[in-house]
VEXDREN-2710 file (C-alpha; in Angstrom, 1 decimal):
% VEXDREN-2710
k/r/px/py/pz
1/MET/26.2/-61.4/-52.2
2/THR/28.7/-59.0/-50.7
3/GLU/27.7/-56.8/-47.8
4/GLU/29.8/-53.8/-49.0
5/ILE/27.9/-51.1/-50.8
6/LYS/30.0/-49.2/-53.4
7/LEU/29.3/-46.2/-55.6
8/VAL/30.8/-46.3/-59.0
9/MET/31.0/-42.8/-60.5
10/ALA/32.2/-42.0/-64.0
11/PHE/32.6/-39.0/-66.2
12/ILE/32.4/-39.8/-69.9
13/ARG/31.8/-38.3/-73.3
14/PRO/28.1/-37.7/-73.9
15/ASP/28.1/-39.6/-77.2
16/LYS/29.4/-42.8/-75.4
17/LEU/26.4/-43.0/-73.0
18/PRO/24.4/-45.5/-75.2
19/ASP/27.4/-47.8/-75.3
20/VAL/27.9/-47.5/-71.6
21/LYS/24.3/-48.3/-70.9
22/GLU/24.5/-51.4/-73.1
23/GLY/27.7/-52.5/-71.4
24/LEU/26.2/-52.1/-67.9
25/ALA/23.0/-54.0/-69.0
26/GLU/25.3/-56.9/-70.3
27/ILE/26.8/-57.4/-66.8
28/GLY/23.4/-57.1/-65.1
29/ALA/23.8/-53.6/-63.7
30/PRO/20.8/-51.8/-65.2
31/SER/20.4/-49.2/-62.4
32/LEU/22.1/-45.9/-63.0
33/THR/21.8/-42.1/-62.5
34/VAL/22.9/-39.8/-65.3
35/THR/23.7/-36.1/-65.0
36/ASP/24.9/-33.6/-67.6
37/VAL/28.0/-31.9/-66.3
38/SER/30.9/-29.8/-67.6
39/GLY/34.5/-30.0/-66.4
40/ARG/38.2/-29.8/-67.1
41/GLY/40.8/-32.5/-67.1
42/SER/43.6/-33.5/-69.4
43/GLN/41.6/-32.8/-72.5
44/PRO/43.1/-29.6/-74.1
45/ALA/41.1/-26.3/-74.2
46/LYS/39.7/-25.3/-77.6
47/THR/39.9/-21.8/-79.0
48/GLY/37.6/-20.2/-81.5
49/GLN/36.4/-17.0/-82.9
50/TRP/32.9/-15.5/-82.7
51/ARG/32.0/-12.1/-84.2
52/GLY/35.7/-11.3/-84.4
53/GLU/36.4/-12.1/-80.8
54/GLU/38.6/-15.0/-79.8
55/TYR/37.3/-17.2/-77.0
56/THR/38.5/-20.3/-75.1
57/VAL/36.4/-23.3/-74.2
58/ASP/38.1/-25.0/-71.3
59/LEU/35.1/-26.7/-69.7
60/HIS/34.0/-29.7/-71.7
61/GLN/30.5/-31.2/-71.7
62/LYS/30.5/-34.6/-70.0
63/VAL/28.0/-37.1/-68.6
64/LYS/28.3/-38.2/-65.0
65/ILE/27.1/-41.8/-64.3
66/GLU/26.5/-43.1/-60.8
67/CYS/25.8/-46.7/-60.0
68/VAL/25.3/-47.9/-56.4
69/VAL/26.0/-51.7/-56.2
70/ASN/26.3/-54.4/-53.6
71/ASP/25.3/-57.6/-55.5
72/ILE/27.6/-57.0/-58.5
73/PRO/31.3/-56.4/-58.0
74/ALA/32.1/-52.7/-58.3
75/GLU/35.2/-53.6/-60.3
76/ASP/33.0/-55.3/-62.9
77/VAL/30.9/-52.1/-63.2
78/ALA/34.0/-49.9/-63.4
79/GLU/35.5/-52.2/-66.1
80/ALA/32.2/-52.3/-68.1
81/ILE/32.1/-48.5/-68.1
82/SER/35.8/-48.1/-69.0
83/GLU/35.6/-50.6/-71.9
84/SER/32.3/-49.1/-73.3
85/ALA/33.4/-45.4/-73.0
86/LYS/37.0/-45.8/-74.4
87/THR/37.9/-44.0/-77.7
88/GLY/41.6/-43.8/-77.0
89/GLU/41.6/-40.0/-77.2
90/PRO/42.2/-37.5/-74.5
91/GLY/38.9/-36.7/-72.8
92/ASP/37.6/-40.2/-72.5
93/GLY/36.9/-39.6/-68.8
94/LYS/37.5/-41.2/-65.5
95/VAL/35.9/-43.9/-63.3
96/PHE/36.0/-43.8/-59.5
97/VAL/34.9/-46.4/-56.9
98/LEU/33.9/-45.2/-53.5
99/PRO/32.6/-46.9/-50.4
100/VAL/29.0/-46.1/-49.3
101/GLU/28.6/-45.8/-45.6
102/SER/24.9/-46.5/-45.5
103/ALA/21.8/-46.6/-47.7
104/TYR/18.1/-45.9/-47.1
105/GLN/15.2/-46.8/-49.4
106/ILE/12.6/-44.1/-48.9
107/ARG/9.5/-46.1/-50.0
108/THR/10.1/-49.3/-47.9
109/GLY/12.3/-48.0/-45.1
110/LYS/14.9/-50.7/-45.9
111/THR/18.5/-49.9/-44.9
112/GLY/22.0/-51.1/-45.7
113/PRO/22.5/-53.6/-48.5
114/ASP/18.7/-54.4/-48.6
115/ALA/18.1/-50.8/-49.7
116/VAL/20.2/-51.1/-52.7
END
C-alpha cells in the first residue's frame, strides 16, 4: 500500500457514466463522487433557434467524477476512466491527478491514508 493519497478528478460525457462506473469497479475502485456540471473546453459551441431567435450553447453538460485513492495506483484509476469514457470525438473530457495533503474521516476520527 502506498502512503500517498491522490485525488483523481475527471470531467466526462454524462452518457458515459455507467461505463466509467463499471471500469472503476473492474479495477477495485468502487468509491466515487459524481456531480453534474457544465463547462467549456475544446468541444465546439452549438447554435440553434428558438421562437425565431438564434442562441448559442457554449457550456456543455458534463459529469465530474472524483476518486480519492491510496491503495490503488492513481494512474490505474485515471486510465480506467479514460478508457471507459472515450468516444474519440471532441468533448470526451479530461482526467486530472492531484496530490491530497491530508484526509480526515469524520465518523472514526482516522487521519491520513487510514481515513481513505
